[in-house]
N, C-alpha and C positions, 0 to 999 in steps of 0.2 A: 324707739323700738326698732330693732334691726330685723328685717325680713326680706325674703325674696320677692321681687316685684316684676310684673310684666310691663315692659315699657311700651311695646307696640305689637299686639297680637296679629295685626294685619301683615307684619313683616315676617311672621313665622312661615317657614317653608315646609313644616311637618317632616323635617329630616330626622327628628327624634334624637339628635346628637346630645341634647341636654339630658334626656332620660338615660341614654347609654352611658354618659359620663358619670351620672349619679350611681347607676347600678354597678358600673365598673369600679368606682372608688370605694363603695361601701360593702358591696357583696361579691366583688371580683367576678362579676358576670359581664361577659363581652359579647354574648350571643344576642343578636337583635330580638330574638323571640323571648328573651328573658328581661326585656326592658320594663316589664310591669313590676319589677322590684325597686323602681326609682321612687323617690319621695316627691315627685311632681309628675304630672301627666298631660300629654297633648292629645286632644281628641276632637272630633268633629261634632258640632251641635248646630242644628238648623242650617246646615250648609256652610258654616264658618268654623274656623279653627278656634278652639278654646284651650287655654293653658291653665291647668289647675295647680295651684301652689298652696303651701301652708301660709295661712293668714296670721299665724301666731295668736289665734283667738282664745286658746286656753280650754276649749271644751274637752280635750283629752285629759288635761290635768284635773278638771272638775270630776271626771268620771273615775279617775284612778283612786281606788280605795286604799292602796298601799302608800299613797303620797310620793310615788316614784317620779312623777312628772312635776317639775318646778320651773319657774321662770327665772332666768339669770339676769344680771344687771343690764345686759343689752336688750332685754325683752324677749329673748328666745326661749321657748319651752324645750327642755331637755329631759331625757329619761335616765334616771340613776339605775344602772344595771344591777347593783347590789340590792336595791329595794323592789324592783319590778317582780311581780308575781306571775307574769306571763299569761294573764287571763284573756287579753285581747279586747277588753272593754273599751280601751282608748281608741283602738283601730275602728271599732264599730261606731264610736261617738264622733269621729272626724267628719264634719259636714262636707269636706272637699275630697274625701276618699284618697288622701295622699299619705296616710300612714301605712307602713308596710309590716306585714306579719307573714313570713315565709311559710311557716307551718305551725300547727297547734303546739303550744308549750314552748315556743321560741320567743326570743326577745324582740319586741316590736321596735320599729325605728321611725323617725320622722325627720323632716327638714330641720337642719340646724343653721341654716343660712351661711353655709361654708363658701359658696360661690363657685364650686366646681362646674355646675351647669352653666353659669354665667360665662365662664372662660371658654367653655366648649361651644357655645352658640355662635354659628358663623354670621348670623344676622343681627347680633347685639339686641336681641329681643328681651333679654332678662337683665336684671341688675339687683344688687344688694342695696337696699335703701335703709337709711336710718332716720326715723321720725323722732326728732327731739321732744316733741310735745307729749309723747306717750310715756 
């Protein structure tokens, strides 16, 4: 299974470059205030930085009544734009809150393990991993 992995959250500087890279690539957002459209999130929890990423758990797919979210050969869940009913149930079902829905009746999005955030991170905190056992 291919997925975005956190290598060392202690090395994270909270610069949010990963979030900005994701938001810029997929939503053409470059304003730091609009980083919340990224498909990963860096936040503080109990005084420590926590990086939330898509675990490719499939809860979004199980919730999708239209069958628009399927797992590809690499193990990545993707959304078929032509099948999506834009109900937002998948976004609500995401246990990591890393699916994005910009507005009601819009197409949701999620991490597709593209690696843009990995390339942007100045501390090499993130990586795309492939688990052959999955």
